[in-house]
C-alpha positions, 0 to 999 in steps of 0.5 A: 098753584105753590105760593112764593115765601120769601125771608129776607135775612140781611141788610143787604139793598142787593139780596133784598131787590133781587128778593122783590124782583122774585116776587114782583116775577111769582105775583106776575104769573099769577102766585101768590108772594110774599116777604118777611124782612127779620131780623137786622134787613127791618133798617131797610123799611126806614121811609123813605126808601133808598137804599146806597146804590139806587143810584146806579140802579138808575143809571142802569134802568131799573127801579130804585128800592123805594120802586120795587116796594113800590111796584111789590105792594101795587102787584099785591105781594105781601111783604111783612116786617119783623118786630122784633126786627122794628124794636132793632132799629129803633122804627115804629110802625108810622115810620116804616114804609107804606103799607108794610105789616108788622108781623111774626117769624112765627105766624109768618111760617105757619101762613105757608101752605105744604106745597107752597115753597120759601127761599131765604135770601 
């Protein structure tokens, strides 16, 4: 079964939540799912994770960003953060959400199989 690879390239929290929800759904269907947060998007993984829109999401019965990240990791979605993005966001690996790996876009792309899908949010 083809895997799903998602690049989150912006800092828009709603798009990151949508990417996480898509990856979780793919994992539930038995697909390998990976997310790569590139550049400035790395800042959304600052621990503890949260967004300004979390209150509205929770009021609507939806999980906030932190809960989505936890669910993704529990579903074996691999979350990788751009090493350069960490530097841009003045972050280090010990100051981001646990379970997230640091890596580069080249290694992320190199691990995509020919039959896999790539989505950019």
